[in-house]
C-alpha distance (Angstrom), angle and dihedral (degrees) to the residues before:
residue distance angle dihedral
M1 . . .
R2 3.71 . .
S3 3.83 92.8 .
F4 3.83 92.6 49.6
L5 3.91 90.3 52.6
L6 3.73 88.5 48.0
F7 3.71 92.3 50.8
L8 3.83 90.7 45.5
A9 3.78 90.8 52.1
V10 3.76 94.4 49.3
F11 3.77 91.6 45.5
L12 3.80 95.1 50.5
T13 3.86 90.4 47.3
S14 3.69 92.2 51.7
C15 3.74 90.6 52.0
S16 3.72 94.0 52.0
P17 3.74 116.4 110.8
L18 3.81 88.7 -128.1
S19 3.74 90.9 63.9
A20 3.94 90.4 55.2
H21 3.72 120.4 122.4
I22 3.75 112.8 -68.7
P23 3.95 110.4 -145.4
E24 3.74 119.0 -124.9
K25 3.82 89.6 -120.9
M26 3.67 146.1 -2.1
T27 3.74 129.5 -156.5
I28 3.68 122.2 -148.0
H29 3.87 119.8 -162.8
E30 3.78 129.8 -158.3
M31 3.95 109.8 -126.9
E32 3.73 133.6 -136.2
S33 3.83 92.4 -170.9
F34 3.83 138.1 -24.2
E35 3.87 88.8 -73.8
E36 3.76 103.9 33.3
K37 3.82 133.4 65.2
K38 3.83 121.2 -154.2
Q39 3.67 112.1 -105.4
G40 3.87 114.2 -109.9
K41 3.79 93.5 5.1
A42 3.86 108.6 115.4
Y43 3.68 135.8 123.1
V44 3.85 123.5 -151.1
I45 3.77 114.9 -154.1
T46 3.84 118.6 -164.6
D47 3.85 100.0 158.1
K48 3.85 101.6 111.6
E49 3.84 91.8 -151.7
D50 3.87 88.9 55.4
I51 3.75 91.2 50.6
R52 3.70 93.3 46.1
K53 3.84 87.1 54.2
F54 3.83 88.9 54.6
Q55 3.85 90.5 50.9
S56 3.74 93.6 45.2
G57 3.78 89.8 50.5
I58 3.84 94.3 50.9
W59 3.71 93.2 46.7
G60 3.86 92.8 48.5
A61 3.70 97.0 45.5
G62 3.78 119.9 118.7
K63 3.77 120.6 -119.1
E64 3.73 120.5 -121.7
S65 3.79 117.7 -175.1
G66 3.78 132.3 -173.4
A67 3.81 135.2 66.7
V68 3.71 117.3 -31.1
D69 3.75 136.5 -177.0
L70 3.81 111.7 -157.2
D71 3.81 136.7 173.0
E72 3.80 117.9 -117.3
P73 3.93 109.4 -65.8
D74 3.85 116.4 -100.2
L75 3.80 93.4 -140.4
S76 3.75 145.5 6.8
F77 3.83 128.8 -154.4
T78 3.78 140.4 168.7
L79 3.82 122.5 -136.7
N80 3.82 123.0 173.9
K81 3.75 94.2 -9.4
E82 3.84 93.1 -53.6
S83 3.77 118.8 111.8
Y84 3.88 120.6 -148.0
F85 3.72 141.9 -174.8
L86 3.81 119.8 -138.2
W87 3.72 131.0 -157.7
L88 3.87 97.7 -161.9
D89 3.81 99.2 -165.1
S90 3.87 96.0 49.4
G91 3.87 99.3 35.4
I92 3.81 91.5 -125.3
I93 3.80 121.1 145.6
M94 3.87 131.2 -176.6
N95 3.63 128.6 -166.0
Q96 3.82 104.9 -126.7
A97 3.74 90.5 -138.6
N98 3.92 90.6 60.6
T99 3.69 110.6 34.2
H100 4.03 94.1 170.6
T101 3.87 92.5 71.3
L102 3.78 126.5 65.2
Y103 3.79 127.6 -163.9
I104 3.79 122.6 -150.1
L105 3.86 113.6 -149.6
K106 3.88 117.8 -132.0
E107 3.74 111.5 -102.4
R108 3.85 92.2 -109.8
D109 3.89 92.7 48.0
H110 3.81 90.3 45.2
E111 3.89 91.9 54.2
N112 3.85 90.3 46.7
I113 3.73 92.1 51.7
K114 3.65 94.2 42.8
R115 3.92 92.1 50.6
I116 3.77 91.2 50.0
I117 3.92 92.1 52.0
V118 3.78 91.8 45.0
E119 3.76 92.4 51.8
R120 3.72 93.9 48.6
N121 3.99 88.6 49.5
D122 3.79 91.3 50.0
R123 3.85 90.4 55.5
L124 3.74 94.4 53.7
């Protein structure tokens, strides 16, 4: 019975989104508009823990549907083949493949992501 429970725990953990593949790096671009990136304004993140925090934030974000009117995004990034826009001050993300749905980052995730971005910006 114990070995079955251990197997079940390992299996369920391996199926969890948080155990998904963490990419080697991710690049975050500052944006001029929805279509245009700022020239020379990109941050490369290679720290696995920071990338994991981005993943966790995206998966934990709350869905907001309906018509929205937003300013131009601050940043864009790609994570696990999905591209997103990010409004840093408000903690809003939007999947670039579905611009009719917003996601609001949880407060803790918003602060983590904001800290990661600010640290990279300070190093440049």
